[in-house]
C-alpha positions in Angstrom: 0.3 17.2 -17.1 -0.5 13.5 -16.6 -1.5 12.2 -13.2 0.9 9.4 -12.2 -0.5 6.3 -10.5 1.0 3.7 -8.3 0.1 0.0 -8.3 0.4 -1.2 -4.7 0.6 -5.0 -4.0 0.6 -6.6 -0.5 3.4 -9.1 -0.4 3.8 -9.9 3.3 1.3 -11.3 5.8 -0.5 -9.2 8.5 -0.1 -11.9 11.1 1.9 -10.6 14.0 1.7 -6.9 12.9 0.5 -4.2 15.2 -3.0 -2.7 14.9 -1.8 0.5 13.2 -0.2 -1.4 10.4 -3.3 -3.5 9.9 -5.5 -0.4 9.8 -3.2 1.2 7.2 -3.4 -1.9 5.0 -7.2 -2.0 5.3 -7.4 1.7 4.5 -5.5 1.1 1.2 -8.1 -1.5 0.3 -5.8 -4.5 0.5 -7.1 -7.7 2.1 -4.9 -10.7 1.2 -1.4 -11.3 0.1 -1.2 -10.7 -3.7 -4.0 -8.2 -3.9 -3.3 -5.0 -5.7 -4.8 -1.5 -5.8 -4.1 1.5 -8.0 -3.8 4.8 -6.3 -2.8 8.3 -7.4 0.8 9.3 -6.7 0.4 12.1 -4.1 2.2 13.0 -0.9 -0.5 11.2 1.3 -0.1 7.9 -0.6 3.7 8.2 -0.4 3.4 8.7 3.4 1.3 5.6 3.8 3.8 3.6 1.7 6.7 4.9 3.8 5.0 3.6 7.0 4.5 0.0 5.7 6.7 -0.1 2.7 8.4 -3.4 3.8 5.1 -5.1 3.3 4.3 -3.7 -0.1 5.5 -3.9 -3.7 5.0 -0.5 -5.4 5.2 0.0 -9.2 4.7 3.3 -11.1 2.2 3.2 -13.9 
């Protein structure tokens, strides 16, 4: 079975967001608008995406 991966891109600014949202973005490894990271598709990653999904663009790889 192949491990699915997600490409996560930050598309909205962190300006005006609360501290929890900023910490979540930092924990993902995102810094600026347009930066991307590749993460394994697991329940923990999906939970993070659900919290701040409006700020992200997520693509399955």
